[in-house]
C-alpha positions as YAML, in Angstrom:
chain: A
units: angstrom
residues:
- id: 1
  name: UNK
  ca: [110.11, -58.14, -29.35]
- id: 2
  name: UNK
  ca: [108.36, -59.63, -26.33]
- id: 3
  name: UNK
  ca: [105.03, -61.43, -26.70]
- id: 4
  name: UNK
  ca: [102.28, -60.36, -24.24]
- id: 5
  name: UNK
  ca: [99.79, -62.92, -22.62]
- id: 6
  name: UNK
  ca: [97.18, -63.64, -25.15]
- id: 7
  name: UNK
  ca: [99.31, -63.14, -28.25]
- id: 8
  name: UNK
  ca: [99.70, -66.59, -28.93]
- id: 9
  name: UNK
  ca: [96.05, -66.85, -29.99]
- id: 10
  name: UNK
  ca: [96.00, -64.27, -32.25]
- id: 11
  name: UNK
  ca: [99.34, -65.96, -34.13]
- id: 12
  name: UNK
  ca: [97.41, -69.09, -33.95]
- id: 13
  name: UNK
  ca: [94.43, -67.39, -35.54]
- id: 14
  name: UNK
  ca: [96.50, -65.75, -38.11]
- id: 15
  name: UNK
  ca: [98.39, -68.81, -39.14]
- id: 16
  name: UNK
  ca: [95.00, -70.81, -39.69]
- id: 17
  name: UNK
  ca: [93.85, -67.96, -41.81]
- id: 18
  name: UNK
  ca: [97.05, -68.21, -44.18]
- id: 19
  name: UNK
  ca: [96.89, -71.74, -44.32]
- id: 20
  name: UNK
  ca: [93.56, -71.60, -45.50]
- id: 21
  name: UNK
  ca: [94.00, -69.12, -47.94]
- id: 22
  name: UNK
  ca: [97.00, -70.91, -49.44]
- id: 23
  name: UNK
  ca: [95.13, -74.15, -49.14]
- id: 24
  name: UNK
  ca: [92.38, -72.58, -51.34]
- id: 25
  name: UNK
  ca: [94.86, -71.38, -53.94]
- id: 26
  name: UNK
  ca: [96.59, -74.25, -54.08]
- id: 27
  name: UNK
  ca: [93.32, -76.79, -54.51]
- id: 28
  name: UNK
  ca: [92.31, -74.06, -57.15]
- id: 29
  name: UNK
  ca: [95.71, -74.24, -59.42]
- id: 30
  name: UNK
  ca: [95.90, -78.19, -58.83]
- id: 31
  name: UNK
  ca: [92.71, -78.89, -60.08]
- id: 32
  name: UNK
  ca: [92.22, -76.50, -62.70]
- id: 33
  name: UNK
  ca: [95.17, -74.63, -64.55]
- id: 34
  name: UNK
  ca: [98.30, -72.75, -63.50]
- id: 35
  name: UNK
  ca: [98.20, -70.68, -66.51]
- id: 36
  name: UNK
  ca: [97.11, -67.02, -65.97]
- id: 37
  name: UNK
  ca: [94.28, -66.33, -68.06]
- id: 38
  name: UNK
  ca: [93.57, -63.26, -69.58]
- id: 39
  name: UNK
  ca: [89.63, -63.76, -69.79]
- id: 40
  name: UNK
  ca: [87.38, -61.44, -67.81]
- id: 41
  name: UNK
  ca: [84.82, -64.34, -67.20]
- id: 42
  name: UNK
  ca: [87.67, -66.70, -66.18]
- id: 43
  name: UNK
  ca: [88.82, -64.28, -63.41]
- id: 44
  name: UNK
  ca: [84.86, -63.99, -62.21]
- id: 45
  name: UNK
  ca: [84.92, -67.63, -61.59]
- id: 46
  name: UNK
  ca: [88.13, -67.44, -59.97]
- id: 47
  name: UNK
  ca: [87.07, -64.64, -57.38]
- id: 48
  name: UNK
  ca: [83.74, -66.43, -56.89]
- id: 49
  name: UNK
  ca: [85.47, -69.46, -56.20]
- id: 50
  name: UNK
  ca: [88.01, -68.00, -53.47]
- id: 51
  name: UNK
  ca: [85.21, -65.43, -51.99]
- id: 52
  name: UNK
  ca: [82.78, -68.25, -51.68]
- id: 53
  name: UNK
  ca: [85.23, -70.36, -49.68]
- id: 54
  name: UNK
  ca: [87.09, -67.78, -47.48]
- id: 55
  name: UNK
  ca: [84.49, -65.15, -47.06]
- id: 56
  name: UNK
  ca: [82.56, -67.28, -44.51]
- id: 57
  name: UNK
  ca: [85.25, -68.61, -43.01]
- id: 58
  name: UNK
  ca: [87.23, -65.37, -42.40]
- id: 59
  name: UNK
  ca: [84.24, -63.80, -41.07]
- id: 60
  name: UNK
  ca: [83.91, -66.43, -38.44]
- id: 61
  name: UNK
  ca: [87.55, -66.15, -37.73]
- id: 62
  name: UNK
  ca: [86.78, -62.27, -37.21]
- id: 63
  name: UNK
  ca: [83.85, -62.84, -35.16]
- id: 64
  name: UNK
  ca: [85.78, -65.22, -32.97]
- id: 65
  name: UNK
  ca: [88.55, -63.05, -32.53]
- id: 66
  name: UNK
  ca: [86.31, -60.50, -31.68]
- id: 67
  name: UNK
  ca: [84.79, -62.39, -28.91]
- id: 68
  name: UNK
  ca: [88.38, -63.51, -27.85]
- id: 69
  name: UNK
  ca: [89.13, -59.85, -27.45]
- id: 70
  name: UNK
  ca: [85.94, -58.92, -25.53]
- id: 71
  name: UNK
  ca: [86.75, -61.96, -23.27]
- id: 72
  name: UNK
  ca: [90.39, -60.72, -22.55]
- id: 73
  name: UNK
  ca: [89.07, -57.23, -21.85]
- id: 74
  name: UNK
  ca: [86.79, -58.25, -19.34]
- id: 75
  name: UNK
  ca: [89.59, -60.43, -17.87]
- id: 76
  name: UNK
  ca: [91.89, -57.56, -17.81]
- id: 77
  name: UNK
  ca: [89.29, -55.42, -16.14]
- id: 78
  name: UNK
  ca: [88.50, -57.65, -13.47]
- id: 79
  name: UNK
  ca: [92.01, -57.99, -12.62]
- id: 80
  name: UNK
  ca: [92.18, -54.08, -12.34]
- id: 81
  name: UNK
  ca: [88.89, -54.22, -10.03]
- id: 82
  name: UNK
  ca: [90.62, -56.77, -7.79]
- id: 83
  name: UNK
  ca: [93.95, -54.95, -7.74]
- id: 84
  name: UNK
  ca: [92.05, -51.51, -6.79]
- id: 85
  name: UNK
  ca: [90.11, -53.27, -4.02]
- id: 86
  name: UNK
  ca: [93.13, -54.95, -2.52]
- id: 87
  name: UNK
  ca: [95.07, -51.65, -2.78]
- id: 88
  name: UNK
  ca: [91.99, -49.94, -1.14]
- id: 89
  name: UNK
  ca: [92.44, -52.91, 1.69]
- id: 90
  name: UNK
  ca: [95.74, -52.21, 2.25]
- id: 91
  name: UNK
  ca: [95.80, -48.77, 2.47]
- id: 92
  name: UNK
  ca: [92.81, -48.43, 5.00]
- id: 93
  name: UNK
  ca: [94.17, -51.50, 7.09]
- id: 94
  name: UNK
  ca: [97.44, -49.58, 7.39]
- id: 95
  name: UNK
  ca: [95.48, -46.34, 8.18]
- id: 96
  name: UNK
  ca: [93.71, -48.17, 11.17]
- id: 97
  name: UNK
  ca: [97.07, -49.74, 12.10]
- id: 98
  name: UNK
  ca: [98.55, -46.11, 12.25]
- id: 99
  name: UNK
  ca: [95.21, -45.22, 14.35]
- id: 100
  name: UNK
  ca: [96.03, -47.90, 16.76]
- id: 101
  name: UNK
  ca: [99.58, -46.88, 17.00]
- id: 102
  name: UNK
  ca: [98.32, -42.97, 17.72]
- id: 103
  name: UNK
  ca: [96.19, -44.40, 20.35]
- id: 104
  name: UNK
  ca: [98.96, -46.31, 22.35]
- id: 105
  name: UNK
  ca: [101.14, -43.54, 22.13]
- id: 106
  name: UNK
  ca: [98.76, -41.28, 23.74]
- id: 107
  name: UNK
  ca: [97.95, -43.58, 26.70]
- id: 108
  name: UNK
  ca: [99.15, -42.30, 29.77]
- id: 109
  name: UNK
  ca: [98.88, -43.68, 33.45]
- id: 110
  name: UNK
  ca: [100.41, -42.53, 36.87]
- id: 111
  name: UNK
  ca: [102.11, -45.04, 38.77]
- id: 112
  name: UNK
  ca: [100.51, -46.24, 42.27]
- id: 113
  name: UNK
  ca: [100.71, -48.56, 45.08]
- id: 114
  name: UNK
  ca: [100.73, -51.31, 45.46]
- id: 115
  name: UNK
  ca: [101.96, -51.84, 41.67]
- id: 116
  name: UNK
  ca: [104.62, -49.09, 41.98]
- id: 117
  name: UNK
  ca: [105.61, -46.45, 44.75]
- id: 118
  name: UNK
  ca: [107.45, -44.27, 42.60]
- id: 119
  name: UNK
  ca: [104.66, -42.19, 41.39]
- id: 120
  name: UNK
  ca: [106.55, -42.59, 38.05]
- id: 121
  name: UNK
  ca: [104.43, -41.67, 34.87]
- id: 122
  name: UNK
  ca: [103.80, -44.68, 32.29]
- id: 123
  name: UNK
  ca: [103.14, -43.77, 28.82]
- id: 124
  name: UNK
  ca: [102.87, -45.60, 25.42]
- id: 125
  name: UNK
  ca: [103.37, -49.40, 25.57]
- id: 126
  name: UNK
  ca: [104.93, -49.31, 29.04]
- id: 127
  name: UNK
  ca: [101.32, -47.51, 30.51]
- id: 128
  name: UNK
  ca: [99.65, -50.98, 28.89]
- id: 129
  name: UNK
  ca: [102.21, -53.17, 30.74]
- id: 130
  name: UNK
  ca: [101.68, -51.30, 34.06]
- id: 131
  name: UNK
  ca: [97.61, -51.61, 33.37]
- id: 132
  name: UNK
  ca: [98.32, -55.62, 32.94]
- id: 133
  name: UNK
  ca: [100.05, -55.56, 35.98]
- id: 134
  name: UNK
  ca: [97.26, -53.56, 38.10]
- id: 135
  name: UNK
  ca: [94.85, -55.88, 36.65]
- id: 136
  name: UNK
  ca: [97.15, -59.26, 37.23]
- id: 137
  name: UNK
  ca: [97.68, -58.01, 40.59]
- id: 138
  name: UNK
  ca: [94.03, -58.14, 41.23]
- id: 139
  name: UNK
  ca: [93.74, -61.70, 39.79]
- id: 140
  name: UNK
  ca: [96.32, -63.01, 42.09]
- id: 141
  name: UNK
  ca: [94.57, -62.40, 45.30]
- id: 142
  name: UNK
  ca: [91.18, -64.68, 43.98]
- id: 143
  name: UNK
  ca: [90.06, -67.46, 45.62]
- id: 144
  name: UNK
  ca: [90.63, -70.00, 42.64]
- id: 145
  name: UNK
  ca: [87.54, -72.25, 42.75]
- id: 146
  name: UNK
  ca: [86.39, -73.16, 39.19]
- id: 147
  name: UNK
  ca: [82.58, -72.91, 39.99]
- id: 148
  name: UNK
  ca: [83.07, -69.10, 41.09]
- id: 149
  name: UNK
  ca: [86.11, -68.20, 39.11]
- id: 150
  name: UNK
  ca: [84.03, -66.34, 36.29]
- id: 151
  name: UNK
  ca: [82.24, -64.12, 38.80]
- id: 152
  name: UNK
  ca: [85.26, -63.44, 41.16]
- id: 153
  name: UNK
  ca: [87.40, -62.16, 38.18]
- id: 154
  name: UNK
  ca: [84.82, -60.28, 36.46]
- id: 155
  name: UNK
  ca: [84.12, -58.29, 39.50]
- id: 156
  name: UNK
  ca: [87.77, -57.86, 40.13]
- id: 157
  name: UNK
  ca: [88.19, -56.77, 36.15]
- id: 158
  name: UNK
  ca: [85.20, -54.33, 37.03]
- id: 159
  name: UNK
  ca: [87.21, -52.47, 39.50]
- id: 160
  name: UNK
  ca: [90.03, -52.39, 37.29]
- id: 161
  name: UNK
  ca: [87.85, -51.08, 34.63]
- id: 162
  name: UNK
  ca: [86.81, -48.10, 36.63]
- id: 163
  name: UNK
  ca: [90.48, -46.94, 37.10]
- id: 164
  name: UNK
  ca: [91.81, -47.39, 33.72]
- id: 165
  name: UNK
  ca: [89.02, -47.53, 30.99]
- id: 166
  name: UNK
  ca: [88.99, -43.58, 30.57]
- id: 167
  name: UNK
  ca: [92.44, -44.08, 29.33]
- id: 168
  name: UNK
  ca: [91.48, -47.56, 27.19]
- id: 169
  name: UNK
  ca: [88.41, -46.55, 25.67]
- id: 170
  name: UNK
  ca: [89.77, -45.06, 22.51]
- id: 171
  name: UNK
  ca: [92.26, -47.70, 22.30]
- id: 172
  name: UNK
  ca: [89.80, -50.46, 22.61]
- id: 173
  name: UNK
  ca: [87.28, -48.96, 19.97]
- id: 174
  name: UNK
  ca: [90.11, -48.83, 17.33]
- id: 175
  name: UNK
  ca: [90.91, -52.56, 17.80]
- id: 176
  name: UNK
  ca: [87.50, -53.43, 17.34]
- id: 177
  name: UNK
  ca: [87.07, -51.32, 14.02]
- id: 178
  name: UNK
  ca: [90.19, -52.85, 12.68]
- id: 179
  name: UNK
  ca: [89.08, -56.35, 13.49]
- id: 180
  name: UNK
  ca: [85.56, -55.74, 12.06]
- id: 181
  name: UNK
  ca: [86.95, -54.13, 9.00]
- id: 182
  name: UNK
  ca: [89.32, -57.07, 8.14]
- id: 183
  name: UNK
  ca: [86.92, -59.65, 8.97]
- id: 184
  name: UNK
  ca: [84.44, -58.08, 6.75]
- id: 185
  name: UNK
  ca: [86.68, -56.68, 3.83]
- id: 186
  name: UNK
  ca: [89.47, -59.42, 3.48]
- id: 187
  name: UNK
  ca: [89.73, -62.29, 1.37]
- id: 188
  name: UNK
  ca: [90.73, -65.48, 3.52]
- id: 189
  name: UNK
  ca: [94.26, -65.14, 2.31]
- id: 190
  name: UNK
  ca: [94.62, -61.40, 3.28]
- id: 191
  name: UNK
  ca: [92.91, -62.10, 6.53]
- id: 192
  name: UNK
  ca: [95.72, -64.25, 7.67]
- id: 193
  name: UNK
  ca: [98.25, -61.59, 6.85]
- id: 194
  name: UNK
  ca: [96.01, -58.67, 8.42]
- id: 195
  name: UNK
  ca: [95.44, -60.68, 11.63]
- id: 196
  name: UNK
  ca: [99.04, -61.16, 11.92]
- id: 197
  name: UNK
  ca: [100.12, -57.54, 11.05]
- id: 198
  name: UNK
  ca: [97.67, -56.50, 14.10]
- id: 199
  name: UNK
  ca: [99.32, -58.95, 16.26]
- id: 200
  name: UNK
  ca: [102.70, -57.85, 15.69]
- id: 201
  name: UNK
  ca: [101.64, -54.25, 16.84]
- id: 202
  name: UNK
  ca: [100.51, -55.40, 20.14]
- id: 203
  name: UNK
  ca: [102.97, -56.22, 22.93]
- id: 204
  name: UNK
  ca: [101.91, -59.34, 25.08]
- id: 205
  name: UNK
  ca: [100.31, -57.53, 28.05]
- id: 206
  name: UNK
  ca: [97.99, -56.12, 25.12]
- id: 207
  name: UNK
  ca: [97.04, -59.08, 24.15]
- id: 208
  name: UNK
  ca: [96.37, -60.44, 27.39]
- id: 209
  name: UNK
  ca: [94.14, -57.36, 28.40]
- id: 210
  name: UNK
  ca: [92.13, -57.59, 25.19]
- id: 211
  name: UNK
  ca: [91.51, -61.21, 26.21]
- id: 212
  name: UNK
  ca: [89.96, -60.26, 29.31]
- id: 213
  name: UNK
  ca: [88.11, -57.41, 27.68]
- id: 214
  name: UNK
  ca: [86.28, -59.85, 25.48]
- id: 215
  name: UNK
  ca: [85.72, -62.37, 28.27]
- id: 216
  name: UNK
  ca: [84.04, -60.18, 30.54]
- id: 217
  name: UNK
  ca: [82.23, -57.56, 27.71]
- id: 218
  name: UNK
  ca: [80.69, -61.01, 26.08]
- id: 219
  name: UNK
  ca: [82.43, -60.16, 22.84]
- id: 220
  name: UNK
  ca: [82.86, -63.50, 21.72]
- id: 221
  name: UNK
  ca: [82.55, -62.58, 17.82]
- id: 222
  name: UNK
  ca: [86.13, -60.72, 18.34]
- id: 223
  name: UNK
  ca: [87.52, -63.35, 20.60]
- id: 224
  name: UNK
  ca: [86.41, -66.04, 17.98]
- id: 225
  name: UNK
  ca: [87.86, -64.38, 15.25]
- id: 226
  name: UNK
  ca: [91.18, -63.58, 16.88]
- id: 227
  name: UNK
  ca: [91.27, -67.26, 18.04]
- id: 228
  name: UNK
  ca: [90.98, -68.60, 14.69]
- id: 229
  name: UNK
  ca: [94.16, -66.89, 13.47]
- id: 230
  name: UNK
  ca: [96.15, -67.92, 16.50]
- id: 231
  name: UNK
  ca: [96.13, -64.73, 18.38]
- id: 232
  name: UNK
  ca: [96.06, -65.88, 21.91]
- id: 233
  name: UNK
  ca: [99.48, -67.73, 21.50]
- id: 234
  name: UNK
  ca: [102.18, -67.19, 23.96]
- id: 235
  name: UNK
  ca: [100.41, -65.00, 26.39]
- id: 236
  name: UNK
  ca: [102.18, -63.04, 29.13]
- id: 237
  name: UNK
  ca: [102.58, -64.90, 32.38]
- id: 238
  name: UNK
  ca: [99.01, -64.92, 33.81]
- id: 239
  name: UNK
  ca: [97.87, -66.60, 37.11]
- id: 240
  name: UNK
  ca: [94.61, -67.32, 35.27]
- id: 241
  name: UNK
  ca: [95.75, -69.45, 32.78]
- id: 242
  name: UNK
  ca: [94.60, -72.83, 34.32]
- id: 243
  name: UNK
  ca: [91.04, -71.50, 34.23]
- id: 244
  name: UNK
  ca: [90.97, -69.76, 30.76]
- id: 245
  name: UNK
  ca: [88.79, -72.54, 29.45]
- id: 246
  name: UNK
  ca: [86.36, -71.85, 32.22]
- id: 247
  name: UNK
  ca: [86.33, -68.28, 31.58]
- id: 248
  name: UNK
  ca: [85.84, -69.03, 27.63]
- id: 249
  name: UNK
  ca: [82.46, -71.41, 28.43]
- id: 250
  name: UNK
  ca: [81.21, -69.00, 30.59]
- id: 251
  name: UNK
  ca: [81.68, -66.01, 27.74]
- id: 252
  name: UNK
  ca: [79.89, -68.11, 25.59]
- id: 253
  name: UNK
  ca: [77.10, -69.05, 27.82]
- id: 254
  name: UNK
  ca: [76.73, -65.26, 28.90]
- id: 255
  name: UNK
  ca: [76.60, -64.32, 25.02]
- id: 256
  name: UNK
  ca: [74.04, -66.80, 24.16]
- id: 257
  name: UNK
  ca: [71.80, -65.86, 26.82]
- id: 258
  name: UNK
  ca: [72.06, -62.22, 26.06]
- id: 259
  name: UNK
  ca: [71.12, -63.21, 22.15]
- id: 260
  name: UNK
  ca: [68.09, -65.15, 23.03]
- id: 261
  name: UNK
  ca: [66.89, -62.49, 25.28]
- id: 262
  name: UNK
  ca: [67.07, -60.10, 22.54]
- id: 263
  name: UNK
  ca: [65.20, -62.46, 20.23]
- id: 264
  name: UNK
  ca: [62.59, -62.64, 22.85]
- id: 265
  name: UNK
  ca: [62.24, -59.02, 23.34]
- id: 266
  name: UNK
  ca: [61.76, -58.36, 19.35]
- id: 267
  name: UNK
  ca: [59.08, -61.03, 19.53]
...
């Protein structure tokens, strides 16, 4: 029969108890007599001797065993609770990823010049790729001066947003909800897996669009969380890559100013 985890403690306690019983009996017969007496008072003395030595000791072992059992039950209960929490987290995470997949599948854009002249309908991931190239086309024509790149690119982003945000709103809300859920509910080990799982669901063009959504909406908390887990590596071809550091710094400045303004308004 295979021993279960924790059975070793009970075997040790049982072995010690058996040794003590035989030790008490050995000490009695070694020091007194090995003959079996027929006298009632001798048996009474023997019973007092054995009981006096073994009862407190065995009671101590029984109490210790009870405490050990309660401790193991508490540990098993904590493990079961952690398993339940992990299973619940996994279930909700994959449900959110399913919602994200559904929101992507529902995207639909009509191709228009100058991005395309065929009037083709773009759906799902192809719709996102089309939306990205529409945004990138606006960036290509920018005056790329470092001192004004944030304002100029933000202006073009706002124009792009007017054309595409109706289709993107539900998608973006699902992404934001997924990020918040992972950040608040997952352990550090689970976060690494969860954000990797989220990243694998998004094509390069999606991550590029999200980058600019966070930059120009001031959502630095989302950007920082994803950046911590290498979410922005291997971006798609982007003419503004040389200015990303400047854009990120401007995002942080704007976010800090907004936070200070809120504090002043409360005061």
